[in-house]
N, C-alpha and C positions, 0 to 999 in steps of 0.2 A: 416258758410255756409255748412261745411261738415255735421254738425248735422242736418241742415234743409234738405239737399239733401238726406240723408240716412233715414230720418223720414218724408216723404211727407204726406200731407193731404190725406184722404181717396178718392180714385178715381183718384189720380194723380201720376205721375212718373216724377222724375227729370232726365234730360239728361244734364250732365255737359259738357259745351262747352267753350273752351278758346284757345288762340293762345300760346301754351306752348313754342314753339321755339322762338317766338319774345319776350316773357316775360323773357326767359332765357338770351337772348342777352342784354336786357335792365338791368337786374339785374347785369350782369357783368360790364356794362358801368357805373352803379351807383357807383361802387367801384373804378372807375378811376377818380382821381382829374382832369386830363387833359380833359377827356370827359365831366365832370361836368362843367368845366370852359367854354368849347366850347358851350355847350348847353345853359348855363345861359347868357353868354355875347355875343354870336353871333346868334345861331339858334333861341332862344326864343325872342331875341330882334328884329330880322328882319323878322321872319316868324310866322304865326299863326300855332302853332304846335298841336292844338286840333284834326284835322283830323288824324294826325299821331298817337296820343295817342289812339284815337278810334280804329284805325286799329290794334294797338298792343294788346289791351286788349279785343277785341272781334273777333269772327269768325262767318261766316254765319251759322245760325242754321240749323239743319237737316230737311229734307223735312217733316218728320212726326211730327214736332213740332206744337202744337196747341196754345201755349202761351209762350212768352219769359219773363223771369225774369232777369233783369239786375241790377248789383250792382254798376257799375262804369261809364257807358256810356249811351248816348241816342241811340236808335235803329233806323236804317234807312231801315227796311224791311217792306214789305207790309203784315204785320200780327200783331195781337194784342200783346202788350208788357206792362210790368209793371216795374217801377223803384223802387228798394229797396234801400233806403238810410241807410247805416249802421251807419254813424256818422253825417256828414253834407252834404248839397247839393254841397259843393265845391269839393266833390269826383268826380264830372263830369269833372273837369279839373285838376285831379291829385293833389287836395288840393292847387292849385295855384290861389291865389285871383286875380292877375292882368290878368291872362289868362281867368278866369271866367268872369270878368267884360268886357273884350274884346269880348267875345262870348255870352254875356248874352241874347241878342235879338234872336240869332240863337237857343240858348238852349230853350228859352221860346217858340219859334215856334214849336220846336220838342215836347215839353211837352204839348203844346196846341193841337197838332195833334190828330185826332180821334183814331189813332192806339195806342196811349198812354192811357191805360184804367185806370191806378191807380198809385199813388205814395205812397209807404209804408214808414213810418218813425217810429222810436222807441222812440223818445223823443219830448216833447213840444218845447224844444229849436230848434230842427231840423225843426219842423213844422213852428215855428215862422220865422225862417230864410228864408224858401221858400216863405212864405207869404210876407216877406219884399222885396224880390227881384223880384218876378214874379206876373203875372196878376191874377185876380180873377178866371179866367177859369182854370188856373193851380192849384190854391189853393183849388178849389172845388174837385180836384182829390185826395187830401191827405187823407190817412187812418192812424191814429195813432194806432199802434199795439205793443204789447209787445212780444219780441222774447222768445225762450225757448230752453232748452237742456234736455237731459234725466235726470231722477231722481237721487237722492243721491246714490253714489256707496259705500261709507264707512262711518262709524260713529266714532267719536273721543272717546277715552277712557279717561275720565276726573277723574276717581277715584284715580289713582296713580300719577296724574300730580302735580309736585311740583314747576316747573318753569312757567314763563309766556313768551310765544313766539310770537314775531311779525313776520309777513310774508310780504315780498315784491316780487311780481311777475312781472318781466320785460320781455325783449326780449333776446332770445338766438341768434337770427339771425342778429339783427341789434344793434350794440353798441351805435348808435346815439339815441336810444330810452331811454337810462338810465335817462337822465335829464327830458325828456318830460313826462315820466311815474311817476316821483316823487322819483327816487332813492336817490337823494341827501337829500331830506327832510326825507326819511326813516332813513338814517344814522344819521342825525342830531337829530331826535326824540329819536332814540336808545341811542345815546351818552349822551343825557340829562338825560334820565331815568336810565341809567346804573350807574350814579353817586349816585343815591338814592336807587336803588334796585339791590341786588346782583344776584337775580334769573332771571333777564331779559335776553332773548336771541333774536337773529334776524337771520332769514333765508332770504338770498338774492338770488332768482332764476333768474338770468339774467347775461349778460355780464357787468361787472363793470370795467370801465377804471382804469388802474393801479394807477393813481394818487390818486383816491379815496380809492382804496384798501389799499394803504400805509398810507394815512392820517387817515383812520378810523380803522386801524388794531386792532382787539380785539378778544380774544379767545372765546367770546360768540357770534361772528358773523360767520355764515356758508355761504360761497359763493358757489353757484351751477351754473357753467357757461357752462354747456353742456346739450345736449338733454338727457332726461331720459324717462323711460317707463311710461305708464299710471299708472301702479301699484305704481311706485315710486312717481309720482305726487300726487296720492291719499294719500300716506303715509306722504308727506310733509304737505298737508292740514290738516291731522289728528293731526299733532304735534302742529299746530298753534292755537292761541287764538284770533287773529284779523289780518285782512289784511290791510296793509297800502297802500292806493291807492291815494296818494296826487299828482296826475298828472294833466296835463293841461286840460283834459276832462275825460269822463268815458272810461273805457277799458273793453269792453263787455264780453270777454271770462274770464278774471280774475274775474270779478264780478260774473258771473254765476257759475264758478267752485267753488268759495267761498261759494255762497249761497247753492249750491247743497251739500256742506259738512258742512252746518249749521254754517259757519264762518262769523261773522259780519265784516263790513267794516268801516274804518275811511277814509273819503275822503274830498277833497276840494269841495266847492260849485261852481263848474265850469260847463261848457257846458254839459248838459244832465244828470248830476249826480242825481238831485232831483227826476228823474223818477224811480230810482232804489234803492236809499238809503233813508230810512225813520228813522229820528233821534229817538234814544231810542228804536227802534224796531229791525231793522236789521243792525244797525250801527250808526255812528255819522258823522255829516257834520260840517266842520270848514270853515269860510270865508278865502279865500286865501289872501296872502300879496298884498298890494297896489302896490308893485314893479312889480307884474306879469302883463304882457301885455295882459290882457283879455278884457279890455274895449276899444277895437279898432275896426274899421270897418272891418278889415280883419280876426278877430278872429272867428273861431278856425283854419282858414287856415294858420295862421302865426306861429303855434306852433313849426315848424321845422326850423324857420329862426334863424339866428345868434343872432338877437336882442332879440328874445324871450328866447333863451337859456341863454343869458347874464342876462336877468331879473330873471331867475330861480336861477342862481348862486348868485344873490344878496339876500342872505338869510336874512329873517326878524326874529329876535329873538322872537318877540311877537307872530308871527304865529306858530313858533316851540313850544313855551310854551303852546299855545292854543291846539295844537295837543297832546302834552304830557299830558296835563290835562285830555283830554278825555280818553287816554289810562289808566291813573291812576284810573279813575272811575271804570274800569273793573278789574284792578289789585287788588283793595281793596274791591271788592264786588263780591264774588264768586257766590252768588245767582243771581245777575244781569247777570253775564256771562252765567249762565245756562238758564236763562229766555230769553236772547237775542238769544241764539242758537236755542231755541224752536221757537221763533218768526221768526227767519231767515228762518228756514226750512218750517214753515207754509206759510210765504209770498211767498217763492220759489214755493211751490206746487200750491198755489192759482193764482199766477201771471205769473210765468216764466217757467211753465212746457211745454213740447212738446204738450201735449193734448190741453192746453189753446191756444198755438200758432196756431196749426193746425185748430182749430175751427174757428179762425178769418181768417186765410189764405184761407181756403176752401170757405168761404163766398165771399171773395174778388175775388178769381179765378173764381168761378161760375158766379159772376156778370160780370166780364170782358169778359168771353166767351159768355154770353147771349147777351151782347151789340153788339157782332160781328155777331150775326145771323140775 
């Protein structure tokens, strides 16, 4: 969103508006086990908390606003607005499936309203989910567009490279994301390959729980668990040969940062991934374990549940072997590595550039404003 707001389509200017004070309070409460217990077992059980969430994550738009672009909530102002769905439509209820189902008809009424001019999604899976839950009138407002970020900032130096480096990009702010984003699988894949290849390295840029740091301790694993500069991030990407992104769904910034640095991705075939990773071109896709709870009604809203995390911990050796086999293809074929890097940057420029994004956004914004006149 920072990339989008700082690179608006021609003729437009973004005014970023949010309730920072309320967001800060909620962020602190999330870190409290007592507050979480009260919310889950009392507040959410007896009250419809959606209006509260809407008030927290939105604030009234400035008077000079012509068009509102919302990423997490429906808008109840008498002016045109567009919903941008970053991952799935469950974002409208804080990725809470039960809350979504409880408010489904109210959400549909808001999305059917004439002030809602468009619904932008990034993946076919996201589009299909909206069509599954809502009316044809809502579905007709969907625009499938590819997002974008600025072009490549640095190029890897492959001439002197003797090792093969796996990269995992997780969360520095939220330790709970380690499992959801595929950190455990990354460590398992490295451990398997390290038995066969002495020159294998792994960079883990995320907060890794101590139990996993101890269990997988290895001199060829580098743990980076603090915020680093943009220059340092670019350096990390330039050292890597492939991004391991074996999470519960796609993680858009890690994908785009990788692509902008010509780095192919190894991913699970989960929610939204196939719109970004094209096997043999800019990465590989592997079918996730049957243990993973992705074939459920509440997926992908359920990825932060205790049950889902338990399914991640139930490691399937067959899946880890399948992931490792894809990495080995690149380890043993330097020409393929170079070809995939070229294809990755080519696809990035053609599909995921700021220019490509803004061309589509301008058309959607123009149409939304025209309908209001």
